[in-house]
N, C-alpha and C positions, 0 to 999 in steps of 0.2 A: 380820763377826762373828769373835770369837776365843774362846779357852777359857782358864780360869784354870789356872795351874800350881801344884801338880802334879795337880790334878783331871782334867786332860786325859787322863791315862793310863786313866781309866775307859772311854774310848771303845773300848778293846780288847775290852770286853764285848760290843760289837756283833757280834763274830764268832759269839757264841752264837745270835744270832737266826736265821741260815740253818740252823744245826745243829738248832735246835728245830723249824724248819719241816720239815726232812727227816724228823725223828723223828715228827712228827704225821702226815705222809703215809704213812710206813711203818706206823705203828700202825693207821691206818684200814684199810689193806689186809689186816692180819692178823686183825682182828676181824670177826665175823659171827654169824648165828643159824642153828642147824641145824634144818631142818624137811624134811618129805617132801612133794613135790608133783610133778606131771608137767608143770607150767607153766614155761616158760622166762622167768625174771624179767626178762631183758633186753628182752623184747618188751612189757613193761608200760610204759604212758606215765609219763614223769617229771614230777613236780610242781615248782612254783616253789621249794618248800622244799628238795627234793632237789637242785635245780640250784644252790642258793646255800648249801649246807652249809659252804662254805669261808669265808663272811663272818666268823663269830665268831672263829675262830682267826687270821684275817688281821688283824682289828681288834686282837686281843690282841697280836700281834707288832708292829704299828705302835705300840701304846701302850707296849710294853716298850722298843722302840727309842727312843721319845721320853723315857722315864724315865731310860734310860742316858745320853742326851745331857744331861738335866737334872743328873744326878750329876756330869758333867764340867764343870759351871758355864759354860755359854755366856754370853758377854758382848759387848755392843756398846760400842765405844769412841768417845767424843766428845772431840775436841780443840778447844780454844779458845785462840787467841793474843791476848794483850793487850799493847798498847804502853804503856809508862810513860815519860813525858817529864819530866825536870827542866828546865823551860823557862826562857826568858829573858823578862823583862818590859821592854818598850822604850817609852819615851815620846819621840815625835818632837816636837821644838820648832823651829818654823820661823818665820823673820822674814817679815812681809808689809808692812813699811813702804814708803814711796814710793821709797826708794833701790833696792828690788828690781825697779824698772821699768827698770833699766839693761839695754840690749840687747847684752850681751857674751857671750852663750851661743848656741849653735846646736843645732838639732834637725833631723836629716836635711838638713843644708845650709842650713836657713832660720834667720836670726837671730831669736832670741826673748829675752824678758825673763828675768831670773834666776829669778823665782818659777815661771814655766812650766817651765823646765828642771828645777828642784828637784822640782816635783810629779810630773813624769814619772819621774825617776830614783828618787825616794823610793817611788813606786808600784811600780816594778820591784823595788826592795829588799824591799818587803813581800810582794808576790805572786809574785815570781820571773820573771825574763826575762833572756835572754842569759847573761851570766856570773854572774848573781845567782840563787841557788837558791830564794829566798823564805823566809819565816819562818812556815811553817804551824803549828808547835807553840808559837808564842809569843803572849803577850798584848801587844797594841800599842795605844797611845793617841796622841792628837794635841793639842798645844797650839800656838797661833799667837800672835804678838804684833806690835804696832806701838807706839803710845803706851800701850796697855793689853794685858794678857795674857788670853787666852781659852782655856778648855778646850773644844775643838771636838768631841772624841770621847772617851768614857771608855775604859778598858782593855777590849779586846775580842778574841775569837778570830775574829770575823766580818770577815775582812780584805777581802773583796769589797765589803762595805758601806763600810768605812773608806776604801778607795781610790776606788771609783766614785761614792759619794754625798757623802762628806765632804771628802776631800783635793782632789778635782777641783773642788769648789765654792768653794775659798778664793781670794780676790781681793786684790789690792794695795789698800791704803786710798786713798780718793780725797777724803777730807775732811781739811783741815788740822788740825782739832781732835782727830782720832784719830791723827794721824801722830806718829812718834817711834820710839825704840828702847828698850823697857823689858826689857833682857836679864835683869836681876836678878829682876824680878817674874815673868817667864816661867819662869825656872829654878826659882824657889821654888815656883811652882804645880805644875810637873812633879814636884818632890820630894814635895810633899804628896800627889799622886795615886799615887805609888809606895810611899809609906811604910807603908801598911797593907794590902798585897796578900796576904801569905803565908797568913793565916788564910782569907781569902775564896777563894783559888784552891784550897786543900786541901779546903775544904768543897764547892766546886762541882764539881771535876773529879777529886779524889784525887791530883793531881800536886802538885809543889812548885816554888817559884821558885829556879832555879839562880843567877841573878844579876839585878840591876836596873840598867838602862842608860838614860841620856838621851843623845840625839843632838841637839845644839844647833847650828842653822845660822843664821848672820846675816851681813850684809854691812856692818855699821856699828859704832857705838860706843854704849855705854849713855848715854842722855840723858833718859830718862823713868823714872817708877816710884819706889817707896818703898824698895826693897831693893837694896843694892849687890850686884853680881854675885859678888864674892868672898865676901860673907856667905852668899849662896845656895849657893855652892860648898862652904862649910864645913858647911852644913846637909846637903848631899848626901853629903859624906864621913862625917858622923855617922850617916847612915842606910845606910851601906855601898852607896851608889849611885855607879856609874862614869859619868862624863860625857865623851863624845867631842864635841869642838867643831870646827866647820867654818867657816872664813872663806871666803865665796863672792864671786866676782867679782874684777875687777882693782882695784888699789889706786892711787889718785891721780886718774886721769881715766877716765870711762866714757861711752859714747854713750847719750843719753836722747832719746826721741821728743818733739818739740815742734812747734808750728804756726808756719809762716812768715807773711809778710804776705798771702799769697794763700790761706791756709787749708790749705795742704798740710802733711802730716806729714813732718818732716825730722829727722835725727839730729844732735844737738849734744852735744859733750863737756861734761861737768860734773864738778866735783871730788867724789870719794868717799873716805871714810876707813874703814878696818877696824881696830878696836882689837885687833890680833893679840896684844899683850902680855897683855891681860886674858883673852882666849880661851885662851892658853897656860897662864896661871896657874890658870884653872878646871880645865883638864884635869889639871895636875900635882897640884892639891889632892885630886882625886877618883881618882887613879891611872888617869886616862884618857889621851887622846892628842889633840893638835891637828893638824888637817889644813888644807891650803890648796887651794881649788878655783878655778882661774882660767878653766876652760872646762868643757864638758859631759863630755868624756872623763875629765878628772881627777876630776870629781864622781862619775862611775860607779866609777872606781878606788877612791875613798875609801869608798864604800858597800860595795864588794866586800871591802875590807880589814876593815871593821867586821863584815861578814857572817861572815868567817872567824874573827875573834877572839871573837865571841860566838855560838857555835853551841850548840843544844840537844843534850843527851846523851840519846838514845832507847834504851831497852833493851826487849827482848821477853821476855815470860814466857808459857810454854805450860802450860795447865791441861788435865789429862786426867780425864775423867769416865767411869767404868765403870758400865754398866747391866746388871744380872743378868737375862738374857732368860728364865731359867727361871721367874721369879716376876713379870716385868714384861710388861704388854701392849705391843704395838707397832702402828704404823700401816703398812700395806703396800697400795699401789695404792688409797689412799683408804678402805680398810677397817681397822677395829681388830681385830687378832688377839689372842685371849686368851693368857695366859702359857703357855709350853710345858708346865710342870708340870701345869696344869689340863687341857690337851688330853690329855696322857698318862694322867692318872687317869680322865678321861671315857671314853677308849678302853677301858681295862681294865674299868671298870664296865659299859660298854655290851656288851662281849664276854661278861662273866659273866651279865648280864641276858638276853641273847639265848640263851645256852647253856642257861639254866634255864627258858626259856619256849618261844619259837617253835622253837628248834633243839635242844630237849632230846633227848638220845639215851639210850635204855635200855641199861644194861650187861648 
């Protein structure tokens, strides 16, 4: 508890309380009634009233002390810190075409397909792991594509759900009718998801979008869909959306699992092509950057670079609320205590009432 300045100087009046107490005691000793008797009054039995004559003046002094404290304006200070984040809205766009089944990435020394490595590293990018701090203050959504583009998860702050339930469940297409690489359609879908976010975010959380970002990862070239990748890039630039493109995997030949004559799984090299020229053009049009990931370590480094380039700016504001304890009840040890001013007035009124009734003294 604190006191308001300059009202705190009224606390000096508390010095008067012991002075008044001394004066009352001295006054009581000076006053008496003159009468003639042969009886020693000290030998007479004392009543409860005579033993408690000190109660009214004591209650009055307590009430006076409380009223002086009230004049000094006691206050209880509540501080509340609020974080305000101008966050980043990120749409993850991940290729899941059959070419992502190439086993040219490793996780913990074990050779894995490209999509498995991407899911692990992208999950670390979202939630934080190792050199990646995580994107706790950002809205993140997920779009995947093969022959068609799909919105797998809308923009969300629930990153645990996004990583554990959505991202982990993505699989490489296994039907020829769904296969292909529709880069343009996927990029256009991500742009559409990001284009109308500002108003929604401000209404829901009070924050604002600092920047809108698409991280597009593919290991092939556009061969499906209705929208040309560069047209989709122009759409992103018009919406002030930055696109970072990642070309994943080796270029030329990559090992793919296949069955031999005895039904055993063996690795055979197959030709793969990454359209790096188109990916570089998409990044240039949107003021983004193109990255090349040939293994798991380089993929982690790429996400770390993007993580640093697109950080949320978080500011803290502290709000201070002053409660005047003189006129405000409070809760202490589970009990509601009345305002100090009311307690002081009740003490004074009780003292006067007792002095004029039970403890009335004749002058």
